[in-house]
C-alpha positions in Angstrom: -32.8 71.2 56.4 -34.6 68.3 54.7 -32.6 69.0 51.5 -29.4 68.8 53.4 -30.3 65.5 54.9 -31.1 64.1 51.5 -27.7 65.2 50.1 -26.0 63.5 53.1 -27.8 60.2 52.6 -27.2 60.2 48.9 -23.5 60.7 49.5 -23.3 58.0 52.2 -25.1 55.5 49.8 -22.6 56.3 47.0 -19.7 55.6 49.3 -21.3 52.2 50.3 -21.8 51.1 46.6 -18.3 52.0 45.7 -16.9 50.1 48.6 -18.9 46.9 47.6 -17.7 47.1 44.1 -14.1 47.4 45.1 -14.3 44.4 47.3 -15.9 42.2 44.6 -13.2 43.2 42.2 -10.4 42.4 44.6 -12.0 39.0 45.4 -12.3 38.1 41.7 -8.7 39.0 41.0 -7.6 37.1 44.1 -9.5 34.0 42.8 -8.2 34.2 39.3 -4.6 34.4 40.7 -5.1 31.4 42.9 -6.6 29.5 40.0 -3.8 30.4 37.5 -1.1 29.4 40.1 -2.8 26.0 40.9 0.0 23.5 41.0 -0.1 20.3 38.9 -1.6 17.3 40.6 0.8 14.9 42.2 -0.9 11.9 40.5 -2.6 11.8 37.0 -3.8 9.2 34.5 -3.9 9.0 30.7 -6.9 8.6 28.5 -6.5 6.8 25.1 -9.0 5.0 22.7 -9.8 1.5 23.5 -9.5 0.2 19.9 -7.0 0.8 17.1 -6.7 4.0 15.1 -7.4 3.3 11.4 -5.7 5.2 8.6 -4.6 5.0 5.0 -1.2 5.0 3.2 0.2 8.6 2.8 -2.5 10.1 5.0 -2.2 12.2 8.1 -3.4 10.6 11.4 -3.7 11.7 15.1 -3.1 9.3 18.0 -5.2 10.6 20.9 -3.8 10.9 24.4 -5.2 13.1 27.2 -4.4 13.6 30.9 -7.0 13.3 33.6 -7.5 15.5 35.5 -6.9 18.2 32.8 -4.0 20.7 33.6 -1.2 22.5 31.9 1.5 20.0 30.9 3.9 22.3 29.3 6.4 21.9 32.2 6.2 18.1 32.0 8.1 15.6 29.7 6.1 14.0 26.9 7.6 11.0 25.0 6.0 9.0 22.1 7.8 5.9 21.1 7.2 2.4 19.6 6.6 -0.2 22.1 9.8 -2.1 21.0 12.1 0.9 20.7 11.7 3.1 23.9 15.3 4.5 23.6 14.6 6.1 20.2 11.3 8.0 20.5 9.3 9.2 17.5 8.9 12.5 19.5 10.4 13.9 22.6 9.0 17.0 24.3 11.2 18.3 27.2 12.2 21.6 28.8 9.3 23.4 27.1 10.4 22.4 23.6 10.5 19.4 21.1 14.0 17.9 21.2 16.0 17.1 18.0 17.7 14.1 19.7 17.5 11.4 20.5 14.7 10.6 18.1 14.0 7.9 15.5 15.1 9.3 12.1 12.2 7.7 10.3 9.8 10.2 12.0 11.9 13.3 11.6 9.7 16.1 10.1 6.6 14.0 10.2 5.4 14.3 13.8 4.0 17.0 16.1 1.9 17.6 19.2 -1.4 19.1 18.1 -3.8 18.6 20.9 -2.9 21.7 23.1 -0.4 21.0 26.0 -1.9 23.9 28.0 -5.2 22.0 28.0 -3.7 18.6 29.0 -3.8 17.2 25.5 -0.6 15.4 24.3 -2.0 13.8 21.1 0.6 12.9 18.5 -0.1 13.8 14.7 1.8 11.7 12.1 2.1 12.9 8.6 2.6 10.9 5.2 2.0 7.6 6.9 4.0 4.6 5.6 3.6 0.9 5.9 6.3 0.9 8.6 4.3 3.2 10.7 1.8 0.4 11.6 1.9 -1.0 15.1 1.8 -0.1 18.8 2.8 3.3 20.1 3.3 4.4 23.8 2.2 7.8 25.2 4.5 8.5 28.2 4.1 11.7 30.3 6.3 12.3 33.5 7.5 14.8 36.0 9.8 14.7 39.0 7.2 13.0 41.2 5.1 10.7 38.9 4.8 9.2 35.4 2.0 7.5 33.5 2.0 5.7 30.1 -0.7 4.2 27.8 -0.7 2.3 24.5 -2.2 3.3 21.2 -2.4 0.9 18.2 -2.2 2.3 14.7 -3.8 0.1 11.9 -3.8 0.8 8.2 -6.1 -0.1 5.2 -4.0 -1.1 2.1 -5.9 -2.0 -1.0 -4.1 -4.8 -3.0 -3.9 -5.7 -6.6 -6.7 -6.7 -9.0 -7.5 -10.5 -8.7 -5.8 -12.8 -11.2 -8.1 -15.5 -12.5 -7.0 -18.7 -14.3 -8.7 -22.0 -15.4 -7.5 -25.5 -15.3 -9.0 -29.0 -15.6 -10.8 -30.1 -12.5 -11.7 -33.7 -13.5 -15.2 -35.3 -13.9 -16.1 -32.8 -16.6 -15.5 -29.8 -14.3 -13.0 -26.9 -14.4 -11.0 -25.5 -11.5 -11.0 -21.7 -11.4 -8.3 -20.0 -9.4 -8.3 -16.5 -8.0 -5.3 -14.7 -6.3 -4.4 -11.2 -5.2 -1.6 -9.6 -3.2 -0.7 -6.5 -1.2 -3.6 -6.3 1.3 -3.8 -5.0 4.9 -5.7 -6.0 7.1 -6.9 -9.4 6.1 -9.4 -8.9 3.2 -12.5 -10.9 2.3 -12.6 -13.0 -0.9 -16.1 -13.6 -2.5 -17.1 -15.6 -5.6 -20.3 -14.6 -7.5 -22.1 -15.9 -10.5 -23.5 -14.0 -13.5 -26.7 -13.2 -11.6 -24.7 -11.8 -8.8 -25.4 -14.5 -6.2 -22.6 -15.3 -3.8 -21.1 -18.8 -4.2 -20.1 -20.3 -0.8 -16.4 -21.4 -0.8 -14.2 -22.6 2.0 -11.0 -22.9 0.0 -9.3 -19.7 0.9 -5.6 -19.3 1.8 -3.8 -16.3 3.2 0.0 -15.6 3.2 2.1 -12.7 4.4 5.2 -11.2 2.8 8.2 -9.4 4.5 6.4 -6.1 4.9 3.3 -7.7 6.6 1.1 -7.3 3.5 -1.3 -10.3 2.9 -1.8 -12.3 -0.3 -5.0 -14.3 -0.7 -5.9 -17.1 -3.1 -8.9 -19.4 -3.5 -10.1 -22.1 -6.0 -13.6 -23.1 -7.2 -14.8 -26.2 -9.0 -17.7 -25.5 -11.5 -19.1 -26.6 -14.8 -17.5 -25.1 -17.9 -19.4 -22.4 -19.8 -19.0 -20.1 -22.7 -21.6 -17.5 -21.5 -22.0 -17.7 -17.7 -19.1 -15.8 -16.3 -17.7 -15.9 -12.7 -16.4 -13.0 -10.6 -13.9 -13.0 -7.8 -13.9 -10.0 -5.4 -11.3 -9.1 -2.7 -12.3 -6.3 -0.4 -11.7 -4.6 2.9 -15.1 -2.7 2.7 -17.7 -1.8 0.1 -15.5 1.1 -1.0 -12.2 -0.7 -0.9 -12.4 -3.7 -3.2 -11.1 -5.2 -6.4 -13.0 -7.5 -8.8 -12.2 -9.6 -11.8 -14.3 -11.8 -14.1 -13.7 -14.8 -16.2 -15.6 -17.2 -18.5 -14.8 -20.8 -17.2 -14.0 -22.3 -20.6 -13.0 -26.1 -20.7 -9.2 -26.2 -21.0 -8.2 -27.5 -24.4 -11.5 -26.6 -26.2 -10.0 -23.2 -27.1 -6.9 -24.9 -28.4 -8.9 -27.1 -30.7 -10.8 -24.2 -32.1 -7.5 -22.2 -32.5 -5.9 -24.9 -34.5 -8.9 -25.3 -36.8 -9.1 -21.6 -37.4 -5.3 -21.3 -37.9 -5.3 -24.2 -40.6 -8.3 -22.6 -42.5 -6.5 -19.2 -42.3 -3.3 -20.6 -43.7 -5.1 -22.3 -46.5 -6.9 -19.1 -47.4 -3.6 -17.1 -47.2 -1.9 -19.6 -49.6 -4.7 -19.2 -52.1 -4.6 -15.5 -52.1 -0.8 -14.9 -51.8 -0.1 -15.0 -55.5 -2.6 -12.4 -56.4 -1.9 -10.2 -53.3 1.9 -10.4 -53.9 1.6 -8.9 -57.3 -0.6 -6.0 -56.1 1.5 -5.3 -53.1 4.7 -4.9 -55.1 3.1 -2.1 -57.1 1.6 -0.4 -54.1 4.6 -0.7 -51.9 6.8 1.0 -54.6 4.3 3.8 -54.9 4.1 4.1 -51.0 7.8 4.1 -50.6 8.2 7.0 -53.0 5.5 8.9 -51.2 6.9 8.1 -47.8 10.4 9.5 -48.8 8.8 12.7 -50.0 6.8 13.1 -46.7 9.9 12.4 -44.5 11.8 15.1 -46.3 9.0 17.6 -45.6 8.8 16.5 -42.0 12.5 17.0 -41.4 12.4 20.3 -43.0 9.5 21.4 -40.8 11.1 20.1 -37.6 14.6 21.4 -38.2 14.0 24.8 -39.9 10.7 26.0 -38.4 10.1 26.3 -34.6 6.7 27.8 -35.1 5.1 24.9 -36.9 4.9 21.5 -35.2 4.1 18.0 -36.8 0.5 17.1 -36.7 -0.1 14.7 -33.9 -2.7 12.7 -35.7 -0.1 11.8 -38.3 2.4 10.4 -35.9 3.3 6.8 -36.5 4.7 5.3 -33.3 6.5 2.7 -35.2 8.5 5.4 -37.0 11.4 6.7 -34.9 12.2 9.3 -37.5 8.9 11.1 -36.9 8.8 11.1 -33.1 12.4 12.4 -32.7 11.2 15.7 -34.1 9.7 16.5 -30.7 13.0 16.4 -28.9 13.3 18.3 -25.5 16.3 19.5 -23.5 16.0 17.5 -20.3 18.1 17.9 -17.2 18.1 15.9 -14.0 16.9 17.5 -10.6 19.7 16.8 -8.2 17.4 17.5 -5.3 15.2 14.4 -6.1 18.2 12.1 -6.4 18.5 9.1 -4.2 21.5 9.5 -1.8 23.3 6.7 -3.6 23.2 8.6 -6.9 25.5 11.5 -8.0 24.2 13.9 -10.6 27.0 15.6 -12.8 27.6 17.5 -16.0 25.0 20.1 -15.4 22.2 17.6 -14.7 23.0 15.4 -17.7 24.7 12.3 -16.0 23.6 10.1 -13.1 26.0 7.5 -11.5 25.6 5.1 -8.6 28.2 6.0 -5.8 27.3 4.4 -2.4 24.0 3.5 -0.9 22.9 4.8 2.5 20.8 2.5 4.7 18.8 5.5 5.9 17.5 6.4 2.4 14.4 4.2 1.8 13.5 5.7 -1.7 13.9 4.0 -5.0 17.4 4.5 -6.6 16.4 7.1 -9.2 16.4 10.7 -10.0 13.6 12.8 -11.6 13.9 15.6 -14.2 13.6 19.3 -13.7 11.0 19.4 -16.5 7.4 18.2 -16.2 4.8 17.5 -18.9 1.0 17.6 -19.0 0.2 18.1 -22.7 1.4 17.8 -26.2 4.4 15.5 -27.2 7.9 15.2 -25.9 11.0 13.2 -26.9 14.4 12.6 -25.2 17.3 10.2 -25.5 19.4 8.4 -22.8 22.7 6.8 -23.3 22.5 3.6 -21.1 25.7 1.8 -22.1 29.2 2.7 -23.0 30.2 0.9 -26.2 33.8 0.9 -25.1 32.9 -1.1 -22.0 30.5 -3.6 -23.5 27.4 -5.4 -22.2 29.4 -7.1 -19.5 30.1 -3.9 -17.7 26.4 -2.7 -17.3 24.6 -4.3 -14.4 21.2 -2.6 -14.4 19.3 0.6 -15.3 15.8 1.9 -16.0 14.3 5.0 -17.8 10.7 6.2 -18.4 8.3 8.6 -16.7 6.6 8.9 -13.2 3.6 10.9 -12.0 4.8 14.0 -10.1 2.9 12.8 -7.1 4.0 9.1 -7.2 5.2 7.7 -3.9 9.0 7.0 -4.1 9.6 4.9 -1.0 10.9 1.4 -1.6 7.8 -0.1 0.0 5.8 0.9 -3.1 6.4 -1.1 -6.3 7.6 0.6 -9.5 4.5 -0.3 -11.6 2.0 1.7 -13.6 -0.5 1.2 -10.8 1.7 3.3 -8.5 2.5 5.9 -11.2 5.6 4.6 -13.0 6.1 3.5 -16.6 9.6 2.3 -17.3 11.9 0.2 -19.5 14.5 -1.5 -17.6 17.6 -3.9 -18.0 19.1 -6.2 -15.5 22.2 -8.4 -16.0 21.1 -12.1 -16.4 17.4 -11.1 -16.9 17.5 -8.9 -19.9 15.1 -6.1 -20.9 11.6 -5.6 -19.4 8.7 -3.1 -19.3 7.2 -2.9 -15.8 3.7 -4.2 -16.5 2.2 -6.4 -13.8 3.7 -8.9 -14.2 6.7 -7.6 -16.1 6.9 -8.1 -19.8 10.2 -9.2 -21.5 10.9 -7.2 -24.7 13.1 -8.6 -27.5 16.1 -6.3 -27.8 19.5 -7.5 -29.0 21.8 -4.6 -28.8 20.9 -1.2 -27.1 23.1 1.6 -26.0 20.9 4.6 -26.6 17.1 4.6 -25.6 14.7 7.0 -27.2 11.7 7.9 -25.0 8.5 9.5 -26.5 5.7 10.8 -24.3 2.4 11.7 -26.1 0.3 13.3 -23.4 -2.5 13.9 -25.8 -2.8 10.3 -26.9 -2.0 9.0 -23.4 0.9 6.9 -24.6 4.7 6.3 -23.8 7.0 4.7 -26.4 10.5 3.4 -26.3 12.9 3.3 -29.3 16.3 1.6 -29.9 18.1 4.7 -31.4 21.1 2.4 -32.6 18.7 0.5 -35.0 16.1 3.3 -35.3 13.4 0.8 -34.3 10.4 0.7 -32.0 10.7 -1.4 -28.8 7.4 -1.0 -26.9 4.4 1.3 -26.2 2.4 1.8 -23.1 -1.2 2.9 -23.6 -3.6 4.5 -21.0 -0.6 6.5 -19.5 -3.1 8.8 -17.6 -2.8 11.2 -14.7 -4.6 14.3 -13.4 -1.2 15.7 -12.4 2.0 15.9 -14.6 4.7 13.5 -15.8 8.3 13.7 -14.8 11.1 11.8 -16.7 12.8 9.3 -14.4 16.3 7.9 -14.6 18.1 5.2 -12.7 21.7 4.1 -13.2 21.0 1.0 -11.3 22.3 -0.3 -8.0 25.9 -1.1 -7.3 26.6 -0.4 -10.9 29.7 1.9 -11.5 28.7 2.9 -15.1 26.6 6.1 -15.6 23.7 6.9 -17.7 23.5 10.2 -19.7 20.8 12.4 -21.3 22.0 13.2 -24.8 21.8 16.7 -26.2 
């Protein structure tokens, strides 16, 4: 009887426990269902940073924007646009997807929502930032009953050029030292220092702005002339982002006097030695000429008849076009890299200007299919048709570019930005793109020879018509690879052609 009662109580207790567990599970499921189906609030606000978002050129950046209270915003409309252009947004999210139109074409393929819409985060991520991307953006979120918007400002650090220093007479026995630099954003700080590193206080600082909003800075300083105590001019945005140049503040004119005296003495010495040297050189030149002819024949034989043996790089004379042409490559243009105004024809050998499109903001050139990172390479480009004459050719440029060089027109085509070129422009003549550009004395040029020596870090140009050397760039360095670059010019109907 006692055992029977125990069994009855145990069974009753088990039923009670099962019932409680079932009620708890039902209550939990009911609570989750209610929470998941919680409607969006009728009113919400947006949270954005108080200050500007700082980024760098070509970097990726996120413009934060978050809803309060947090809830799933996937059913809502999210619109990011520039404050001055609300009708053409950078990104439009609507009907549970990002819309293809209407959007600003400058942002196509570079923007996305990365914060997590289901968590109430509508932050915008912008890739490959350009100078044009700077400014104020509006984060706009709306539904049928309510909308809210907030502003986010994007700022960019751009490091400018190295300061250029010059010396002029300042009167009273002093000299006027001038320092100037360009291409900065935001406004940089200019600092003068002496040889000991002590800052020299100076209030003569002037800022100007160009069409892209980049700043140029200039300053001048009066000091005593010196042949040993140099001055430095530093332009900086921060300790890590700065440019510095130094100069010895010589007295203007003193170096000219010393130069004239040295020149006169040198001329007298040359006249005294000319007779003896002339006799010796005649004999030596004759011997050297015969030896050079013999070596040239051997070099041609090695180059033309043997593909297994290459000329020794230490023996290359950059002044001798006949030597460097032994490294000739078969170069073709990559049509996929061409500016929209350039047509590539003849199996990648010819480039010609057709018509420029306003939406293409790249430089008007095309890159090669081939890239080089070591050894020596030579190719020839026909830049003028002899049957047309000089009057028919308006402009062109050829050379090399780093394979990671920025190609937008906001970046100057200079060695600092990964371009080394020889160019021609009607009315201005021939130049290499040093900073500032350097004019080169070329009288007649229809075929340009280009010689890239990756091992010696040099790039040379040749006049194939006269078999003569034009110019050599040194310190042509990259941790990536080089690509030949070709431009038939702008608004120029005449093509340029890679010769076989």
